[in-house]
FITORGU-106545 format. One record per residue (C-alpha): residue in three letters; x negated, y negated, z. Coordinates in steps of 0.05 Angstrom, whole numbers, plus 5000, padded with zeros to 4 digits. Each point is the difference from the previous one (the first is absolute). Last residue first. Layout:
// FITORGU-106545
ALAXYZ
...
END
This chain:
// FITORGU-106545
LYS446844295482
ASN502150785032
GLN502549685061
TYR504049454964
ARG504550454959
LYS500450545063
LEU502949415044
ASP504449854947
ALA502650674988
ARG501150135080
VAL503949354997
MET505050314953
MET500450625026
GLU501949695061
VAL504449564978
LEU503950634966
GLU499750425063
GLU503049485035
PHE505049994944
SER501950764996
VAL497250314942
LYS505350524979
PRO505949714967
SER506150304976
TRP501950344940
GLY506750604986
LEU500649604936
ILE506749995010
LYS502249975078
LYS492849595016
ALA499949614939
LYS508049785017
ASP498749875070
PRO494649494996
LYS502249415034
ALA494649534995
LYS498349465040
LEU498349204977
ASN498549415044
PRO497749304995
VAL499949904917
GLU497149265002
ALA500649524945
PRO494649484986
ARG496050615028
LYS494249815054
PHE492750304985
GLN498149164999
PRO503649855069
ASP493750375029
ILE500750435073
VAL492850165027
VAL499550695034
TYR494050125036
LYS501449875071
GLU507250224992
TRP497150704997
ASP498250165070
PHE500650724996
ILE494250204963
GLY498750755002
VAL499250094926
SER507250314991
LYS502049415049
PHE498749544943
ALA503850274947
LEU505950195043
LYS499049285032
VAL501149694923
PHE505450524975
GLU504849795058
LYS498849254981
VAL501950104929
SER506550285024
HIS502050724999
SER506650284971
GLU501150684999
GLY504650484950
THR494550324963
GLY500649804934
ILE502750164934
VAL506449754970
TYR502850424944
ASP502649814934
ASP502550634954
PRO498750504938
ASN503950684998
LYS497450665013
GLN493049745036
GLN493350104991
LEU498549304982
MET502849755070
LEU495050495023
TYR494249734977
MET501249285024
ALA502050335073
GLU492950404998
VAL496649294985
TYR503249645062
ASP496650545044
GLY493049684971
ALA501549335005
PHE500950135079
GLY506049535033
TRP501749375015
ASP507149725021
ARG498349234999
LYS500749445058
ALA498749264987
GLU498049775073
LEU492349934989
ASN501349414941
GLY492449754963
LEU494150465023
ARG492149755011
LEU496050495038
GLU493949835035
LYS493350125019
SER496450324950
LEU494050504988
GLY500050215064
LEU502050784991
LYS506649925040
ILE502149334962
LYS498250334930
ALA504250575009
VAL506349595043
GLY498549594927
ASP500350534951
THR506450325048
ILE503249364995
LYS499149714932
ARG502450774975
THR506849895029
VAL500149294978
PHE499450164928
GLN493549654966
ILE495850625016
GLY504050394948
ARG501850645043
ILE494750574987
PRO500750265074
SER507850064997
GLU505649614995
HIS507850044979
ASN504549435016
PHE507250224982
LEU501850414938
ILE505549884950
GLY499250634957
ASN504149934937
ALA500750504956
THR500950124925
PHE502150654961
LEU502949614926
GLY507549954984
TYR500349494962
SER503049515028
GLU501550185076
ARG492350235006
TYR497549494960
ASN504349505044
VAL497250345067
THR493049854979
ILE501749254972
TRP503549835070
TYR493850345038
ALA495749534955
TYR503449345011
VAL499950125071
LYS493650064996
SER498049314967
VAL505149735056
GLY495850215051
TYR493349814977
PRO502549324986
SER501650025074
ARG504849985048
PRO505650574967
HIS506850095016
PHE502050714987
PRO505950285025
THR500450635046
ASN502850614968
GLU494050484998
ASP497349855075
GLN497149415031
TYR500249865077
GLY502249535069
ASN507149954987
THR499849584935
HIS499049234997
GLN494050124963
LEU494949574954
GLY495450404954
PHE503550674974
MET495749944946
GLU494450025034
SER501150745020
THR496550134933
SER502150364939
ALA494850474962
GLN502750334947
TYR499550614981
PHE502550314927
ARG501050804983
THR497650084923
THR506050324960
PRO501049414953
SER492949954976
PHE499349474940
TYR505649535000
LYS502949975071
ILE493850095030
ALA496149594962
ASN506649565021
LEU498650215072
LEU493149774996
TYR500649284974
LEU505249845054
PRO496150315056
GLY494449434966
LEU505649384997
ALA501650105077
ASN492649995045
ILE495249834950
GLU504049424960
THR503549835062
THR493449935037
LEU496549604948
LYS506049455001
ALA499650025084
GLN493549865002
ASP498949495050
PHE505850285040
SER498650694972
SER492949985047
GLY503750065064
VAL502650654988
PHE495250404974
SER502150504956
GLN498149814922
ALA502150614983
ALA499550664972
LEU502850645034
ASN504750294938
TYR499450655011
VAL501950484936
GLU501650725005
ASP500150554946
PRO495049574953
ARG500849834931
ILE492949904983
THR499249684941
ARG507049604994
ILE499349755076
LEU492949724980
ASN501849784939
LEU506949685023
LEU495749705072
SER493949714950
ALA505749574957
GLU503349735060
ASP494449645018
ASN501149635071
MET499650725041
ASP492850094968
GLY496850644964
GLU494450455001
VAL500550715016
TYR495650315059
ASP501150805007
VAL499250125076
ASN495650495034
HIS493449595000
THR502649525052
ILE503150455040
GLU496149945062
LEU505549735054
TYR495349395018
ASP496650024921
LEU507349834971
ASN500549445039
SER492849804985
PHE502250024928
ASN498449324984
PRO502749844927
ASN495549454957
SER505549714961
TYR500249904924
ARG505150564993
ARG504850175059
ILE500550715032
LEU505050455001
GLY499650645031
TYR501450684972
VAL500450585038
LYS500750794981
TYR503950255051
GLU497050605048
LYS504849985058
GLU493249665032
LEU498449604941
LEU508049775021
PHE497449695073
LYS494149794980
ALA502949514941
LEU505349795058
TYR494949815052
PRO495749664942
GLY505749754966
ASP502949625074
GLN494349565011
GLY498349744947
LEU495450264938
ILE505450394969
GLY504949434993
THR504050394949
ILE499950694997
PHE501650554948
ALA500850675018
THR499250644967
LYS503650695014
LYS494650574977
ALA502050444951
MET502650695021
END
């Protein structure tokens, strides 16, 4: 029997390497999209020791012709669209670019599948940032209305609905994974969680004296990226396509994350090191996000394995090791 094939956009980000590793262990042939004219950074794939196991293909989420050509050539069993301008803060300064990559990119992929590979199953990386400002009963599920509070969130709402629309209009197998915040040792350094764990590692080793942060009161539902890629895979193995909220069902503040990170290296007077810097606050804040992943548990049989405390410790240890190795 021929190997199943998967095509992953965003292969160099955080989720792409974890998903590729997961699929390679299931004996998939994995294709990863990398941009032309760039100097690709394979460090995240190196971290998981799979750099040489992926087939890299050139293209760009802003170039529909390249995506049409790739889907026509590969005709993959599964497409996982993880590519995005995913830093919320930058989306306020680069709203047009964020929209082109996050909204039009999925449209181009869906058109390519519709024309050249209609049996391909498509996964769209949706996000809890689509929910944004909520006045609901403390959690968000598949029926919670969207109220995005950033150009990033707005662009992802378009991608969500075009994914649903192509399912309903053309009978394609398309699924949205509405993933709440998920982190790992290979999270980008600009994201607050990794900024914290990297900063704590530097303070512990005497390489820095302070950690500059914005809003410590914001609450998020944080899980481990390695757990969440399994949910992506499971969505594309179902009999019928659907959309699922993926999260832990727990909400923790940035302050809790900071305290735990310092505690994991034996520092308990964390306030001495943290400086609140207004430049790191968003124009429109999202105060609290918490998933209700009941549907995913029931239908996919999925639940997270790594706890909040284990996640924070895992990330701090990885950053300590990086600096010690240097």
